[in-house]
N, C-alpha and C positions, 0 to 999 in steps of 0.2 A: 187725517194725516197726523202721524206722531213724529215729532222732530225731537231728537234727544242729544244731549252732550253728557259724556261720562268720563270721569278721570280714572276711576278704579273698577268700573264695571257694574256698580250698584245701580246707577241710573239707567244703564243699558238693560239690566235685568228688569227693572220696573217698567221700562218702555215695552219690552217684549211681553211682559205679563198683560199690559194694557192692549197691545197689538192682538194677542190671542183672544182677549175678551171681546173686543169691539170689531175685530176682523178688518183692520185698516192697515195702511202702509206705514212702516217704521223706517225712518231715515236718520243716519248718523250725521249730525251737524259737523263733527270734527273732520269728516271727509272734505267738506267745503272749506272749513277754516284753515286747515293745514295747507291747502292749495291756493289760499287767498281768493277764493271764489265767493261771490254773493249768491244768495239763493233767490230763485224766482219760482214760487210754489203756487199751485192751484189745488184747492180741495173743496168738494161739494159738502163734506161733513166738517164738523168742528175741528179746529187744530188743537193738538195736545202737545205741549212743550214739557219736556222732562229734563231735569238737571239736578246736580248736587247743590247743596248750600255751601258756598265758600265765604267765610267771614260774615255770616248772617246776610248774605245777598246772593243774587245770581252770579255765576262766574263772569268776570268782565269780558272774556273772550266770547262767551255765548251771548251776552247782552249786546255787544258790538255787532255780532253776526246777525242777530234778530233785527236790530235797528237798521242795518244796511240791506236786508233782504226785502223782497216784495212778496206779499201774500194776497191772493185773489180768491174769489169764491165765497165761501162761508165766512161770516164776520164773527162767529163765536170762537172762543179760545179758552182752553183750560191749562193751568200751569200745575205741574206735579214736581215737588222738590223733595229729594231724598236728603236725609240728615241723620246725625247721631242722636240729637235730642230735640232741637227746635230750629225753626227757620229764621228766627230773629226778626230783623227789620227789612226783610227782603221784598215786601209788597211794593214799595215805591219803584223798584227797579224793573 
């Protein structure tokens, strides 16, 4: 499962490229965030999280959404962060 947050469309584009390569489901996290909904996801395959880098970190909205959501199934996860030049100190988030 590919879960993405995109402010300008760049991260959505990256998520769609990954979706086409690995043939998995792509979900826009902002659809949940704007409606105040928490996610309850299940995936047999690894989770892929895609987002832009905001001030050298994950966007706070996306981080809060991920922390409040439930993820079951596969315990593997990959994070893909789009950026202009570097992701800075985003690893701790």
